[in-house]
DRENPA-351276 format. One record per residue (C-alpha): residue in three letters; x, y, z. Coordinates in Angstrom, 3 decimals, padded with zeros to 6 digits, always signed. Layout:
<drentis>
+------+----------+----------+----------+
: keke :       c1 :       c2 :       c3 :
+------+----------+----------+----------+
:  ALA :        X :        Y :        Z :
...
+------+----------+----------+----------+
</drentis>
This chain:
<drentis>
+------+----------+----------+----------+
: keke :       c1 :       c2 :       c3 :
+------+----------+----------+----------+
:  UNK : +096.550 : +085.706 : +132.512 :
:  UNK : +097.690 : +087.958 : +130.046 :
:  UNK : +097.302 : +091.593 : +129.840 :
:  UNK : +095.869 : +093.486 : +126.775 :
:  UNK : +099.177 : +094.591 : +125.455 :
:  UNK : +100.640 : +091.302 : +125.556 :
:  UNK : +097.891 : +089.888 : +123.535 :
:  UNK : +097.519 : +092.646 : +121.173 :
:  UNK : +101.253 : +092.096 : +120.723 :
:  UNK : +101.239 : +088.490 : +120.044 :
:  UNK : +098.033 : +089.037 : +117.452 :
:  UNK : +099.706 : +091.699 : +115.857 :
:  UNK : +102.486 : +089.283 : +115.316 :
:  UNK : +100.748 : +086.517 : +113.846 :
:  UNK : +098.467 : +088.651 : +111.671 :
:  UNK : +102.305 : +090.003 : +110.500 :
:  UNK : +103.418 : +086.324 : +109.493 :
:  UNK : +099.996 : +086.061 : +107.775 :
:  UNK : +100.486 : +088.905 : +105.818 :
:  UNK : +104.270 : +087.834 : +104.708 :
:  UNK : +102.751 : +084.307 : +104.079 :
:  UNK : +099.811 : +086.091 : +101.700 :
:  UNK : +102.601 : +088.430 : +099.707 :
:  UNK : +104.749 : +085.339 : +099.370 :
:  UNK : +101.836 : +083.585 : +098.166 :
:  UNK : +100.849 : +086.177 : +095.708 :
:  UNK : +104.051 : +086.538 : +094.153 :
:  UNK : +104.888 : +082.550 : +093.684 :
:  UNK : +101.652 : +081.556 : +092.263 :
:  UNK : +101.965 : +081.397 : +088.241 :
:  UNK : +100.087 : +079.949 : +085.481 :
:  UNK : +101.168 : +079.626 : +081.313 :
:  UNK : +100.413 : +082.126 : +079.190 :
:  UNK : +100.030 : +081.724 : +075.883 :
:  UNK : +100.941 : +084.924 : +073.850 :
:  UNK : +098.365 : +085.572 : +070.731 :
:  UNK : +100.845 : +086.916 : +068.724 :
:  UNK : +104.194 : +084.701 : +068.707 :
:  UNK : +102.632 : +081.929 : +070.553 :
:  UNK : +105.245 : +081.519 : +073.384 :
:  UNK : +104.023 : +079.985 : +076.529 :
:  UNK : +105.297 : +082.047 : +079.336 :
:  UNK : +104.571 : +081.870 : +083.128 :
:  UNK : +102.586 : +084.684 : +084.850 :
:  UNK : +101.699 : +085.535 : +088.584 :
:  UNK : +098.461 : +085.025 : +088.884 :
:  UNK : +097.704 : +087.928 : +090.989 :
:  UNK : +099.182 : +090.434 : +089.050 :
:  UNK : +096.989 : +089.682 : +085.672 :
:  UNK : +094.847 : +091.839 : +084.493 :
:  UNK : +092.058 : +089.742 : +083.687 :
:  UNK : +089.343 : +090.908 : +081.012 :
:  UNK : +090.777 : +094.172 : +080.125 :
:  UNK : +092.091 : +093.169 : +076.301 :
:  UNK : +094.491 : +090.666 : +074.893 :
:  UNK : +097.625 : +090.248 : +076.767 :
:  UNK : +100.776 : +089.842 : +074.803 :
:  UNK : +104.209 : +089.298 : +076.275 :
:  UNK : +105.904 : +092.003 : +074.689 :
:  UNK : +105.495 : +095.484 : +073.452 :
:  UNK : +106.575 : +094.273 : +070.058 :
:  UNK : +103.931 : +091.716 : +069.832 :
:  UNK : +101.713 : +093.774 : +071.087 :
:  UNK : +102.461 : +096.406 : +068.028 :
:  UNK : +102.338 : +093.573 : +065.645 :
:  UNK : +098.988 : +092.359 : +066.869 :
:  UNK : +097.275 : +096.046 : +066.931 :
:  UNK : +098.877 : +096.046 : +063.088 :
:  UNK : +098.189 : +092.938 : +062.295 :
:  UNK : +094.391 : +093.644 : +063.284 :
:  UNK : +094.152 : +096.913 : +061.476 :
:  UNK : +096.003 : +095.742 : +058.100 :
:  UNK : +098.788 : +098.109 : +058.593 :
:  UNK : +102.315 : +097.495 : +057.007 :
:  UNK : +100.756 : +094.627 : +054.574 :
:  UNK : +102.804 : +094.759 : +051.850 :
:  UNK : +101.635 : +091.863 : +049.003 :
:  UNK : +099.202 : +090.320 : +051.426 :
:  UNK : +101.642 : +089.416 : +054.398 :
:  UNK : +102.072 : +091.565 : +057.558 :
:  UNK : +105.531 : +092.540 : +058.253 :
:  UNK : +107.886 : +092.410 : +061.377 :
:  UNK : +106.733 : +089.805 : +063.116 :
:  UNK : +109.160 : +089.616 : +066.388 :
:  UNK : +110.716 : +086.405 : +064.722 :
:  UNK : +110.900 : +088.199 : +061.096 :
:  UNK : +113.106 : +090.952 : +062.672 :
:  UNK : +116.156 : +089.324 : +061.161 :
:  UNK : +115.413 : +089.086 : +058.429 :
:  UNK : +114.106 : +092.450 : +057.783 :
:  UNK : +117.544 : +093.893 : +058.686 :
:  UNK : +119.323 : +091.346 : +056.423 :
:  UNK : +117.144 : +093.091 : +053.626 :
:  UNK : +118.174 : +096.325 : +055.053 :
:  UNK : +121.498 : +095.657 : +054.824 :
:  UNK : +121.236 : +094.304 : +051.425 :
:  UNK : +119.583 : +097.874 : +050.536 :
:  UNK : +122.574 : +099.640 : +052.217 :
:  UNK : +124.960 : +098.128 : +049.824 :
:  UNK : +123.169 : +099.021 : +046.940 :
:  UNK : +122.711 : +102.634 : +048.003 :
:  UNK : +125.988 : +102.821 : +048.483 :
:  UNK : +127.314 : +101.789 : +045.187 :
:  UNK : +124.757 : +103.435 : +043.212 :
:  UNK : +125.963 : +106.972 : +045.437 :
:  UNK : +129.507 : +105.716 : +044.518 :
:  UNK : +128.625 : +106.126 : +040.741 :
:  UNK : +127.453 : +109.230 : +040.862 :
:  UNK : +123.739 : +108.906 : +041.298 :
:  UNK : +121.609 : +111.643 : +043.068 :
:  UNK : +119.441 : +110.618 : +046.341 :
:  UNK : +116.367 : +111.508 : +044.383 :
:  UNK : +117.226 : +109.144 : +041.793 :
:  UNK : +118.393 : +106.146 : +043.833 :
:  UNK : +114.671 : +106.615 : +045.356 :
:  UNK : +112.927 : +106.473 : +042.663 :
:  UNK : +114.908 : +103.465 : +041.727 :
:  UNK : +114.558 : +101.265 : +045.012 :
:  UNK : +110.887 : +102.775 : +045.503 :
:  UNK : +111.225 : +104.655 : +048.792 :
:  UNK : +111.594 : +108.249 : +050.016 :
:  UNK : +114.641 : +110.426 : +049.081 :
:  UNK : +114.912 : +110.839 : +053.547 :
:  UNK : +115.340 : +107.222 : +053.929 :
:  UNK : +118.053 : +106.747 : +050.915 :
:  UNK : +119.978 : +109.617 : +052.948 :
:  UNK : +119.628 : +108.081 : +056.424 :
:  UNK : +120.066 : +104.584 : +054.987 :
:  UNK : +123.583 : +106.109 : +053.465 :
:  UNK : +124.954 : +108.331 : +056.527 :
:  UNK : +124.303 : +105.055 : +058.861 :
:  UNK : +126.396 : +103.116 : +056.307 :
:  UNK : +129.000 : +105.744 : +056.185 :
:  UNK : +129.285 : +105.815 : +059.997 :
:  UNK : +129.247 : +102.220 : +060.116 :
:  UNK : +132.444 : +102.079 : +057.787 :
:  UNK : +133.835 : +104.802 : +059.900 :
:  UNK : +133.649 : +103.111 : +063.116 :
:  UNK : +135.033 : +099.801 : +061.373 :
:  UNK : +138.171 : +101.915 : +060.384 :
:  UNK : +138.750 : +103.291 : +063.748 :
:  UNK : +138.527 : +100.021 : +065.257 :
:  UNK : +141.113 : +099.006 : +063.014 :
:  UNK : +143.106 : +101.655 : +063.674 :
:  UNK : +142.883 : +101.127 : +067.545 :
:  UNK : +143.942 : +097.354 : +066.926 :
:  UNK : +147.057 : +098.312 : +064.999 :
:  UNK : +148.409 : +100.545 : +067.631 :
+------+----------+----------+----------+
</drentis>
């Protein structure tokens, strides 16, 4: 015959094992999730999903892109810019613009003149110019280290 304490102890052990099983099930059951912005299919856990609370995106970049697309922000010539896939293209264009700015600045033009020519703000031209100079400076320092 079991005493009350023994019965309670065995019941608690069984409950603890079952709770562990439930936790493992909650962690391991997944479903395929398709991001409405980038259309990638990813695995999501069933029990951590927030169902019914708006659209879900795979990342903050996709969520921001979806917001910009819905609200028409960042349109240029009828196309929404900077999807996660287009970021590398945007950075290439930024590098080209930096090179133009450096050439124009070295030829003696002011930041205002360059900004008017490229149709951007003077501050943006200054930022790109200083960033390009920092990158150039860093490259020179790396070359010096390699020579030593």
